[in-house]
C-alpha positions, 0 to 999 in steps of 0.5 A, spaced: 211 914 762 211 918 769 204 920 771 204 927 769 197 930 771 196 934 777 192 929 781 191 933 788 184 933 787 180 928 783 172 927 783 170 920 783 168 915 778 160 914 780 156 909 776 149 913 773 152 919 776 159 922 773 156 922 765 158 927 760 153 932 763 155 932 770 163 932 768 161 939 764 158 942 770 163 940 774 168 943 770 165 950 770 167 950 777 174 947 777 179 948 772 184 943 775 181 937 778 181 931 774 174 928 772 173 921 771 167 917 767 163 912 770 166 905 769 165 902 762 166 895 761 172 893 756 166 889 752 162 895 751 168 900 749 170 895 744 163 893 741 158 898 743 156 905 741 163 909 743 160 916 742 154 914 747 158 910 752 165 914 752 164 920 748 166 927 752 166 934 751 173 937 750 172 942 755 172 936 760 180 936 760 183 933 764 178 927 764 180 920 765 176 913 762 175 908 768 175 901 765 172 895 768 175 888 766 180 883 767 182 880 761 189 884 759 188 883 752 181 886 752 184 892 757 189 894 752 185 894 746 180 898 750 185 903 753 188 904 746 181 906 744 180 911 750 187 914 749 185 915 741 179 918 743 183 923 747 182 921 754 188 924 759 188 917 763 186 910 763 184 907 770 182 900 772 177 899 777 179 894 782 174 897 787 167 896 785 163 891 789 157 890 786 154 883 784 154 884 777 161 886 777 163 880 781 160 876 776 164 879 770 170 878 774 172 885 775 172 890 780 173 889 787 174 881 786 181 883 782 184 885 789 184 877 790 188 876 783 194 882 784 198 878 779 192 878 774 192 886 775 199 887 774 199 883 767 193 888 766 197 894 768 203 892 764 198 890 757 195 897 758 201 901 759 204 897 753 198 900 749 198 907 750 202 913 752 197 916 757 197 915 764 195 908 767 192 908 774 188 903 778 183 905 783 182 899 789 180 898 796 184 896 802 182 889 801 176 884 800 172 880 805 177 876 810 183 879 807 188 882 812 189 889 809 196 890 813 199 884 808 194 884 802 194 891 800 201 892 801 202 885 796 197 888 791 201 895 791 207 892 790 206 888 784 202 893 780 207 898 782 212 893 779 208 893 773 209 900 772 202 903 774 203 911 774 198 912 780 193 908 785 187 911 788 185 907 795 178 907 798 180 906 805 175 901 806 174 894 805 169 891 800 165 885 803 163 881 797 159 877 801 154 879 806 153 887 804 150 890 798 154 896 794 150 901 798 152 898 805 159 897 802 160 905 801 158 906 809 159 900 813 166 897 813 170 902 817 175 907 814 182 906 815 186 912 813 192 910 817 193 904 812 193 908 806 198 913 809 202 907 811 202 905 804 204 912 801 210 911 806 212 904 804 212 907 796 214 914 797 215 915 789 208 912 787 203 917 787 197 915 792 190 918 792 186 917 798 178 916 797 172 914 802 168 918 807 171 925 806 165 930 807 168 936 806 174 940 802 177 942 809 177 935 811 180 933 804 186 938 805 188 934 812 189 928 808 194 932 803 199 932 809 200 924 808 198 923 801 199 926 794 191 926 792 184 926 795 178 923 791 171 926 793 165 922 790 158 923 794 160 930 797 162 932 790 156 930 787 151 932 792 154 938 794 157 940 788 159 948 789 164 945 794 168 945 787 168 952 786 174 952 792 178 947 789 183 951 785 184 956 790 184 951 796 188 945 793 192 948 788 193 955 790 190 958 784 189 966 785 184 966 779 177 969 781 173 963 784 167 962 779 161 966 780 155 961 781 150 965 777 155 965 771 156 957 772 148 957 771 148 961 765 153 957 762 149 951 763 143 954 760 147 955 754 150 948 754 143 945 755 140 949 749 146 946 745 144 939 748 137 940 746 138 941 739 141 934 739 136 931 742 138 931 750 133 931 755 134 937 760 132 933 766 138 929 764 142 935 765 139 938 771 139 932 775 146 933 776 145 940 779 140 939 784 145 940 790 148 946 787 145 951 791 145 947 798 146 951 804 144 957 801 137 961 802 133 959 796 136 952 795 129 949 796 125 953 791 131 952 786 131 944 787 124 944 787 123 948 781 129 943 777 126 937 780 119 938 778 119 942 771 125 939 768 121 932 767 115 935 764 113 934 757 117 940 752 121 942 758 128 945 755 134 949 757 129 955 760 128 950 766 135 952 768 134 960 766 128 960 770 131 957 776 136 963 776 130 968 777 129 964 783 136 966 786 141 971 786 149 971 786 149 972 793 145 966 795 138 970 797 131 969 794 131 974 788 126 980 789 119 979 787 
């Protein structure tokens, strides 16, 4: 099948960050962005607690499940489980550089095995009716990206991949930590643009080091989509403008206070099933970034949400610290 989602803006899958509470919060700010789960291994999906690992709220759509694995049969089974759960897309991780991922023979090390990735894509596509996509780097270690990336894309395109998101840095699996791999290898956006020119019919999104929505829009002159990770997480209010600036949506921009009030209701519901409010507020710390009152807002959530007995009222009290104009509320 052809890729049918409007994927011009994507929020990156990020381990320990983009859980279901984070995605619910982000969805309050943008109706159109494609959201991703954290990476979940095929073994966890097949044998683990699925409600905990891959459960999601219906409000999150469109939402993609990112899988980690390298066995085509297991990936096909996990993809089918995800599709049956209602995910709009199944994504294969070929970009994570962590030691744990390498030891499991998945993540960025798969860029050295394009034939295996192609067989995995083909197996997943045969198992599901939703889009099957790949997220990768421009290369790993001593690979020459000018050659290896094009060969990699060519093989998985031949397997029918519906879309590829390319992080425009190499991953150095030997010598750099996962954190360093997010910053140290130089960015090469032009190479990603060249991939799009070489494969004009294949939807390509770009990722890596994009700090603002405005800079992301510049990339859309060359590729089909932009994926933001840390910027979207650490300054989530930028998502308020995604629908208007990226999609031309003329509906009113969501109001910040309305977003916080919706999170009060969400936290109350989640509290009834045993979710700690700190598991929710940790994703909200940067929401008031750059506005008067930001420090008081962040300090309040950071200190109060972790106290014994803390509940949704922590968020309600944070609203009292700020008003809809981003000013300190009157005493």
